[in-house]
Structures are given as structure tokens and as C-alpha cells.
C-alpha positions as CSV (number, residue, x, y, z in Angstrom):
1,M,0.0,0.0,0.0
2,S,1.4,3.3,-1.0
3,K,1.6,6.4,1.2
4,S,-1.1,8.1,-0.8
5,D,-3.4,5.1,-0.4
6,L,-2.9,5.1,3.3
7,I,-3.6,8.8,3.5
8,F,-6.8,8.3,1.4
9,Y,-8.1,5.5,3.7
10,I,-7.4,7.6,6.8
11,I,-9.3,10.5,5.4
12,F,-12.1,8.3,4.1
13,V,-12.6,6.3,7.3
14,L,-12.1,9.2,9.7
15,P,-15.8,10.3,9.8
16,F,-16.9,6.7,10.6
17,I,-14.4,6.4,13.4
18,F,-15.5,9.8,14.8
19,R,-19.2,8.8,14.6
20,G,-18.5,5.4,16.2
21,L,-16.6,6.8,19.1
22,H,-19.3,9.4,19.7
23,G,-21.9,6.6,19.5
24,L,-20.1,4.5,22.1
25,R,-19.9,7.4,24.4
26,T,-23.6,8.1,24.3
27,S,-25.2,4.7,23.9
28,G,-26.4,2.3,26.5
29,Q,-27.8,5.0,28.8
30,V,-31.3,3.6,29.2
31,G,-32.0,0.5,31.2
32,M,-35.1,-1.3,29.9
33,S,-36.3,-4.9,30.2
34,R,-37.5,-5.1,26.6
35,K,-36.0,-2.7,24.1
36,K,-38.4,-1.4,21.6
37,G,-36.9,-0.7,18.2
38,W,-34.2,-3.4,18.3
39,G,-35.1,-4.8,14.9
40,S,-34.6,-1.5,13.1
41,V,-31.3,-0.9,14.9
42,L,-30.1,-4.4,13.9
43,V,-31.1,-3.8,10.2
44,W,-29.5,-0.4,10.1
45,F,-26.3,-1.7,11.8
46,V,-25.8,-4.6,9.4
47,A,-26.7,-2.4,6.4
48,Y,-24.2,0.2,7.5
49,L,-21.4,-2.3,7.8
50,V,-22.2,-3.8,4.3
51,L,-22.5,-0.3,2.7
52,L,-19.3,0.9,4.4
53,T,-17.4,-2.2,3.1
54,L,-18.7,-1.7,-0.4
55,A,-17.8,2.0,-0.4
56,V,-14.3,1.4,1.0
57,L,-13.7,-1.1,-1.8
58,E,-15.0,1.3,-4.5
59,A,-13.7,4.6,-3.2
60,P,-10.0,4.3,-4.3
61,L,-11.2,3.7,-7.9
62,I,-13.3,6.9,-8.0
63,V,-11.4,9.2,-5.7
64,W,-11.4,12.1,-8.2
65,A,-14.9,11.4,-9.6
66,P,-17.8,13.8,-8.8
67,R,-19.8,11.0,-7.2
68,F,-17.1,10.5,-4.6
69,F,-17.3,14.1,-3.5
70,I,-21.1,14.1,-3.6
71,G,-21.2,10.9,-1.5
72,Y,-18.6,12.2,0.9
73,T,-20.5,15.4,1.4
74,A,-23.7,13.5,2.0
75,I,-21.9,11.3,4.6
76,W,-20.6,14.4,6.5
77,T,-23.9,16.1,6.3
78,G,-25.5,13.1,7.9
79,I,-22.9,12.9,10.6
80,L,-23.2,16.5,11.5
81,L,-27.0,16.4,11.6
82,R,-26.8,13.4,13.9
83,L,-24.3,15.0,16.2
84,L,-26.4,18.2,16.4
85,A,-29.5,16.0,17.2
86,M,-27.6,13.9,19.8
87,R,-26.3,17.1,21.5
88,E,-29.9,18.3,21.9
89,L,-31.2,15.0,23.2
90,R,-28.4,14.6,25.7
91,E,-29.5,12.1,28.4
92,H,-32.7,11.3,26.4
93,Y,-30.7,9.8,23.6
94,T,-31.0,6.0,23.0
95,E,-31.0,3.8,19.9
96,F,-34.3,2.3,21.1
97,M,-37.8,3.6,21.7
98,A,-37.9,4.7,25.3
99,V,-39.2,7.4,27.5
100,K,-37.3,8.2,30.7
101,Q,-38.7,9.6,33.9
102,G,-39.1,13.4,33.4
103,H,-38.9,13.0,29.6
104,K,-40.2,16.0,27.7
105,V,-40.6,17.0,24.1
106,I,-37.3,18.3,22.7
107,D,-38.1,21.1,20.2
108,T,-34.8,23.1,19.9
109,R,-32.1,23.3,17.1
110,P,-32.8,20.5,14.5
111,Y,-35.8,19.3,16.5
112,R,-37.4,22.7,16.0
113,Y,-38.2,21.8,12.3
114,L,-37.5,18.0,12.1
115,R,-39.1,15.2,14.1
116,H,-36.4,12.6,13.4
117,P,-33.1,14.4,12.6
118,L,-31.1,11.4,13.8
119,H,-32.8,9.1,11.4
120,L,-32.6,11.6,8.6
121,G,-28.9,12.0,9.2
122,L,-28.5,8.3,9.1
123,M,-30.3,8.2,5.7
124,F,-27.9,10.9,4.4
125,E,-25.0,8.7,5.5
126,Y,-26.5,5.7,3.7
127,A,-27.2,7.8,0.6
128,G,-23.5,8.9,0.6
129,L,-22.2,5.4,1.0
130,V,-24.5,4.2,-1.8
131,T,-23.4,7.0,-4.1
132,I,-19.7,6.0,-3.6
133,A,-20.3,2.2,-3.7
134,W,-22.8,2.5,-6.6
135,S,-23.9,-1.1,-7.1
136,S,-27.3,-2.9,-7.4
137,I,-26.6,-4.5,-3.9
138,A,-26.0,-1.0,-2.4
139,V,-29.2,0.4,-4.0
140,A,-31.2,-2.6,-2.7
141,I,-29.9,-2.0,0.8
142,L,-30.8,1.7,0.6
143,V,-34.3,0.8,-0.4
144,L,-34.6,-1.7,2.5
145,C,-33.2,1.0,4.9
146,L,-35.7,3.6,3.7
147,F,-38.6,1.1,4.2
148,V,-37.3,0.4,7.8
149,F,-36.9,4.2,8.3
150,F,-40.6,4.9,7.4
151,V,-41.9,2.0,9.6
152,R,-39.6,2.9,12.5
153,N,-40.5,6.6,12.4
154,Y,-44.2,5.7,12.3
155,R,-43.9,3.4,15.3
156,E,-41.8,5.8,17.2
157,E,-44.3,8.6,16.7
158,E,-47.2,6.4,17.8
159,F,-45.1,5.4,20.9
160,L,-44.2,8.9,21.8
161,A,-47.7,10.3,21.2
162,R,-49.0,7.6,23.6
163,K,-46.3,8.2,26.2
164,L,-46.0,12.0,26.0
165,G,-49.6,12.8,25.1
166,E,-50.8,16.2,23.8
167,P,-47.4,18.0,23.8
168,Y,-46.0,15.5,21.4
169,R,-49.1,15.5,19.2
170,K,-48.8,19.3,19.0
171,Y,-45.1,19.0,18.1
172,M,-46.0,16.5,15.3
173,V,-48.3,19.2,13.7
174,E,-45.6,21.9,14.0
175,T,-42.7,20.0,12.5
176,Y,-41.7,18.0,9.4
177,C,-40.6,14.5,8.7
178,L,-40.2,12.4,5.5
179,I,-43.0,10.1,6.7
180,D,-45.4,13.0,6.2
181,L,-45.1,12.3,2.5
182,V,-46.6,8.8,3.0
183,P,-50.2,8.3,3.9
184,R,-50.5,7.2,7.6
185,S,-53.0,4.5,6.7
186,W,-50.3,2.8,4.5
187,L,-47.7,3.2,7.2
188,A,-50.1,1.6,9.7
189,K,-50.6,-1.4,7.4
190,M,-46.9,-1.8,6.8
191,S,-46.1,-1.4,10.5
192,D,-48.6,-4.2,11.3
193,R,-47.1,-6.5,8.7
194,V,-43.5,-6.1,9.8
195,G,-42.6,-8.4,12.7
196,F,-40.1,-6.3,14.5
197,D,-39.9,-2.8,16.1
């Protein structure tokens, strides 16, 4: 491996190391007997590893191509959006669907406009990895992740509306989410058909 290849891999993998270390620092802060949302977390984790592997294999071949820079920009956009969202959630952050004692609706910074900036940031990261990897397998994984994204967001909103009540329902009306583009009746049907949270 040449010196330039090594520098390239360090620069390419740096955001993922940064994101992973931040995730380790903030995860596991909620003790629950049954974790709601484990299925989507598992799908997203495996999908991320596969897409990252495909992107790492393809990236050296396209390092000066526009799709590399577009993909890399999307990845960093997603990482930054997720970091902003985690910073706002602070002790309320968890990968799973949970409400802690004293939990309240967070409606500052990215949450002022977006209901699920963490998930949207993750979708930006996936889109960036797919743009770099650009294969039929990568596109199929992205489609699967988008499906899981819509179902998870629907279930999470139902869960939070049930647990937090009127303040969250009001927040839903005042903010945006990609799932607003899909009829709720369709999301309810899909959510019932999928066997995991």
C-alpha cells in the first residue's frame, strides 16, 4: 500500500471512526427490560457495515470522480446532523424507543423543524455510501433501509404520542418528517405486517 493510499483510507474512514466513538460514548444510557426498536437498529447496523465495506472497496477507484465528493459530502452532512441532534437530546438519547422519567418533548435546534433528525442524518449517510459504492446491492440495501426508516418513524411517533400525550401531538403538527409524504394508513398497514420494532 502506497503512502497516498494510506492517507486516502485515513481521510475516508475518519468520519466513521469519529461517529463510532461518539456513539459508544452516548449509547447504553437507558435500562429497559424489553428494548423497543431493536429490529430497526439491527437492520441499520448490518446495512451500515455492508455499505461501508462496499464504499471502501470502490472509493479508491473513483477518488477524483464527482460521485465520490457528492457521496462524501452527504456522509458528512448526515454525521453533522446526527451530532447536532444527539447534542440536543443529551441524556434522552437512545437507539431504542424509550421514555425516561421526566422525559419532555425536545423542540430546539434541529428538532425545531424536524421530528427525526437522527434518522434523517443516518439516511444521508446511507445515501452517501451508496453514491460511492454504486452497485445494485447497495441500492437494494438503501431501499430496505428507507422502508425500515418509514416504519420505525411511524412506530416511534405512535409510541411517543402515547407516552408523552398532547405535547408530542402538537409537536408533530408543527414539525416535518419524510414520513409525512406517505399516507399514515399505508404506514399503519406496513407497520402491522413487519414483525419487529
